C-alpha positions in Angstrom: 168.0 66.6 87.4 170.7 69.3 86.9 174.5 69.4 87.4 175.8 67.4 90.3 178.0 70.4 91.2 174.8 72.2 92.1 174.4 70.3 95.3 177.9 71.3 96.4 177.2 74.9 95.8 173.8 74.7 97.6 173.5 72.1 100.3 169.8 72.8 100.6 169.4 70.7 97.5 170.7 67.6 99.4 167.5 65.9 100.5 168.0 62.2 100.1 171.2 60.2 100.6 171.8 56.5 100.3 172.9 54.9 103.7 176.6 55.5 104.2 179.0 53.0 105.8 182.7 54.1 106.1 185.9 52.1 106.6 188.5 54.3 108.2 191.9 54.1 106.4 193.3 57.5 107.4 193.1 59.4 110.7 192.3 63.0 109.5 188.9 64.1 108.3 186.7 62.6 110.9 184.2 61.5 108.2 183.5 58.4 110.2 181.4 60.5 112.6 180.5 63.8 111.0 178.3 65.3 108.3 181.0 67.1 106.3 182.4 66.6 102.8 184.9 68.5 100.6 184.6 68.2 96.8 187.1 69.3 94.1 186.2 70.4 90.6 189.4 70.0 88.8 188.5 71.8 85.5 187.7 75.0 87.4 190.2 74.7 90.3 187.3 74.8 92.8 187.5 73.0 96.1 184.4 73.6 98.3 183.1 72.2 101.6 179.5 71.1 102.0 177.5 69.3 104.7 174.3 67.5 105.4 173.0 65.6 108.4 172.2 62.9 105.9 176.0 62.4 105.4 176.5 61.0 108.9 177.4 57.4 108.4 175.0 54.7 109.6 178.0 52.7 110.7 181.8 53.0 110.6 184.5 50.4 110.8 187.5 51.8 112.7 190.4 49.4 112.9 193.8 50.9 113.7 195.6 48.1 111.8 194.2 49.4 108.5 196.5 52.4 108.9 199.7 50.4 109.3 200.7 50.9 105.6 200.1 54.6 105.5 203.1 56.7 104.1 204.7 58.9 106.7 203.6 62.1 104.9 200.0 61.0 105.1 200.3 60.2 108.8 201.8 63.6 109.4 199.4 65.5 107.2 196.4 63.7 108.7 197.6 64.7 112.2 197.9 68.3 111.0 194.3 68.1 109.8 193.1 66.8 113.1 194.9 69.5 115.0 193.4 72.2 112.7 189.9 70.9 113.3 190.6 71.5 117.0 192.2 74.9 116.5 189.3 76.2 114.4 187.0 75.8 117.3 189.4 76.2 120.2 190.4 79.8 119.4 186.8 81.1 118.9 185.7 83.9 121.2 182.9 82.2 123.1 183.4 82.2 126.9 182.6 79.6 129.5 183.6 76.7 127.3 185.8 75.0 129.9 184.7 71.4 129.2 185.1 71.7 125.4 188.5 73.3 125.7 189.9 70.7 128.1 188.7 68.0 125.7 190.4 69.9 122.8 193.7 70.2 124.7 193.7 66.5 125.5 193.2 65.6 121.8 196.0 68.0 120.8 198.4 66.5 123.3 197.5 63.0 122.0 198.3 64.2 118.4 201.7 65.7 119.4 202.6 62.6 121.5 201.5 59.8 119.0 202.2 61.3 115.6 206.1 60.8 115.8 205.6 57.3 117.1 203.2 56.4 114.2 205.7 57.8 111.7 208.7 55.9 113.2 206.8 52.7 113.9 203.9 52.5 111.5 202.6 49.3 113.0 202.4 50.7 116.6 198.8 49.8 117.5 198.6 52.2 120.4 199.8 55.2 118.3 197.4 54.4 115.4 194.5 53.8 117.8 194.9 57.1 119.6 195.3 59.1 116.4 192.2 57.3 115.1 190.2 58.2 118.1 191.6 61.8 118.1 190.4 62.1 114.4 186.9 61.0 115.4 186.5 63.3 118.4 188.1 66.3 116.8 185.2 66.9 114.4 182.2 65.0 115.7 180.7 68.2 117.3 182.2 67.6 120.8 184.9 70.3 120.9 182.8 72.8 118.9 179.6 72.4 120.9 178.2 75.8 121.9 180.6 77.7 119.6 179.5 79.6 116.5 181.4 81.7 113.9 183.0 80.5 110.8 186.3 78.7 110.2 189.4 80.5 108.8 192.3 78.1 107.9 190.3 75.4 106.2 188.6 77.5 103.5 191.8 79.4 102.8 193.7 76.1 102.5 191.0 74.8 100.1 192.1 77.5 97.7 195.7 76.5 98.1 195.2 72.8 97.3 192.7 73.6 94.6 195.5 75.1 92.6 198.7 73.4 93.9 199.6 69.7 94.1 199.7 69.8 97.9 198.1 67.5 100.5 195.4 69.3 102.5 197.1 68.6 105.8 200.4 69.9 104.6 198.8 73.1 103.4 197.2 73.5 106.9 200.6 72.9 108.5 202.1 75.7 106.4 199.2 78.1 107.1 198.3 77.5 110.8 201.3 79.1 112.5 201.0 82.2 110.4 197.3 82.4 111.1 198.0 82.0 114.8 200.4 85.0 114.7 197.9 87.0 112.8 195.1 86.5 115.3 197.2 86.9 118.4 196.1 90.0 120.2 195.0 91.3 123.6 191.7 89.6 123.0 193.1 86.2 122.2 196.4 86.1 124.2 194.8 84.4 127.2 193.6 81.5 125.1 197.0 81.1 123.5 198.5 81.1 127.0 196.1 78.3 128.0 197.2 76.5 124.9 200.8 76.8 125.8 200.4 75.8 129.4 197.9 73.0 129.0 199.3 71.5 125.7 203.1 72.2 125.9 203.4 72.4 129.7 204.9 75.9 129.5 205.5 77.9 132.7 202.2 79.6 133.6 204.0 82.3 135.6 205.6 83.8 132.4 204.2 86.8 130.6 201.1 85.7 128.6 202.5 87.0 125.3 205.7 85.1 125.9 203.8 81.9 126.5 201.7 82.5 123.5 204.6 83.1 121.1 206.5 80.2 122.4 203.4 77.9 121.9 203.1 79.1 118.3 206.8 78.5 117.8 206.5 75.0 119.2 203.5 74.3 116.9 205.5 75.4 113.9 208.5 73.3 114.9 206.2 70.3 115.2 204.8 70.9 111.7 208.2 71.7 110.1 209.5 68.3 111.1 206.8 66.7 108.9 205.5 69.3 106.4 207.1 70.4 103.2 208.1 74.1 102.7 205.9 75.8 100.2 208.9 76.9 98.1 209.6 73.3 97.3 206.2 73.0 95.6 207.4 75.0 92.6 204.9 77.9 92.6 204.8 79.8 89.4 203.5 83.4 88.7 200.7 82.1 86.5 199.4 79.7 89.1 199.7 82.3 91.8 197.7 84.7 89.7 194.9 82.1 89.3 195.0 81.6 93.1 194.6 85.3 93.8 191.8 85.6 91.3 190.0 82.8 93.1 190.2 84.8 96.3 188.9 87.9 94.5 186.0 86.1 93.1 185.0 84.8 96.5 184.9 88.2 98.2 188.4 89.6 98.1 190.3 90.7 101.1 190.4 93.7 103.4 194.1 94.6 103.0 197.4 93.3 101.7 198.4 93.0 105.3 195.6 90.5 105.8 196.5 88.7 102.5 200.2 88.7 103.4 199.8 87.3 107.0 196.9 85.0 106.4 198.1 83.7 103.0 199.1 80.1 102.7 202.1 81.1 100.7 205.3 81.1 102.8 206.8 84.3 101.4 210.4 84.8 102.3 210.3 88.5 101.7 209.6 91.8 103.4 206.2 93.5 103.4 207.6 96.1 101.0 208.7 93.5 98.5 205.4 91.7 98.9 203.5 94.9 98.1 205.6 95.4 94.9 204.8 91.8 93.9 201.2 92.4 94.5 201.2 95.6 92.4 202.8 93.6 89.6 200.0 91.2 89.8 197.5 94.1 89.6 199.3 95.6 86.7 199.5 92.3 84.7 195.9 91.6 85.2 194.1 94.9 84.6 191.9 93.5 81.9 190.9 90.4 83.8 190.1 92.5 86.9 187.9 94.7 84.8 186.0 91.8 83.4 185.3 90.6 87.0 184.1 94.1 87.9 186.6 94.3 90.7 188.9 97.2 91.7 191.9 97.2 94.0 192.4 100.4 95.9 194.3 101.9 98.7 193.1 101.8 102.3 192.5 105.3 103.8 193.1 104.0 107.3 196.6 104.6 108.7 196.5 101.6 110.9 195.7 99.3 108.0 197.9 100.5 105.1 197.8 98.6 101.9 195.1 97.6 99.5 191.6 96.1 99.7 189.1 94.9 97.1 185.6 95.9 96.3 183.3 95.9 93.3 184.6 98.2 90.6 182.8 101.5 90.5 184.1 103.0 87.2 187.6 102.0 86.4 190.7 100.5 88.0 192.7 103.5 89.3 196.4 103.7 88.6 198.4 103.9 91.9 202.0 104.6 92.4 204.1 101.9 94.1 
C-alpha cells in the first residue's frame, strides 16, 4: 500500500524483493554485484539513491561482447562513473587502508588504460572485459571496506542530472576535478600524492602539492577528452534557479565558496561575478525563499566570506552586494 516513491525516500520500507538477475550491458554502476539503486521522479526533478541488501542480484550475466555496440559517450561516461566510485572511497580519511587503496589504484589504472581503447575499438574484447571487471570491483564493497563517511560527488551530481539532460557519468566528469581541488589540503595532500605516483607514475621526489595538482590536472585532461563542457548543455536561469532551490530544500550550503567550488556548474567567471549572480538569484526569488522558510545570510567568519543558508528566523534580510 502507499506510493511507490515512499520506498525510495525510506529504505527501511524495503522488506521483500523478488529475486533479481542482471544482464550487464554497460560497465558503470556495478549493479551486477551491489545493493544500490538510483531512482528519478521526473515530475518533481528528484533523483535519489537508495539501497537494500535484498537488491543484490542472485546471479549476473557478464559478457563483454554485449558492450560492443555501446556509443563512445556511454563508454566514456561509464568509465567516469567507475572512477568516481573509487574516488568517493579512496579519498576518505581512514588510515591503515593499504590493501583497499592498492586495489583502488589498480582499478583506476585499468580505467585510464582501457577506456580509450574501448572508444577507438568498440569490439576489443580485452578492453571491454577489463572495464567490465573494473565496474564490478569498484562498487561491490571491496575498495570501501572499513571506510565510513558519506559520499560527496554522487549526491551533488544527482541534483545536476535531475534538472539537466546530462548523462550521470558526464556530470561526474565535470564535477570531480573541481571537487578534488576543493578538498585538497594539508590533511589530504599525501593521499593525492599517492594517487599521482601510483596511478599516473609521477615523480615521488617532487613536492607533494606539486604531485597532487598535477594528478588532478591529468584527471581533468582525461575527462575533457570524453566529457562535454557544461556550457554546451544550454543552462538557463530558470533551470539554474530550480537547481539551487533543490539544494536549499535538501539542507542548503555553508557558504558561496563551497557552492562555487563544489558546484557541478562549470562557471567561467570570477568569484566576484559569481557572488553577484548568486545575489541576483536571491533577489529574484525572495517570495519563494520565504515560502520555504529559508534565509540567506552573510558569514561572520573572515576565512569563509560569502553566504550560508539556515532556517528563516523572521524575514530575509536585505544585503548590499
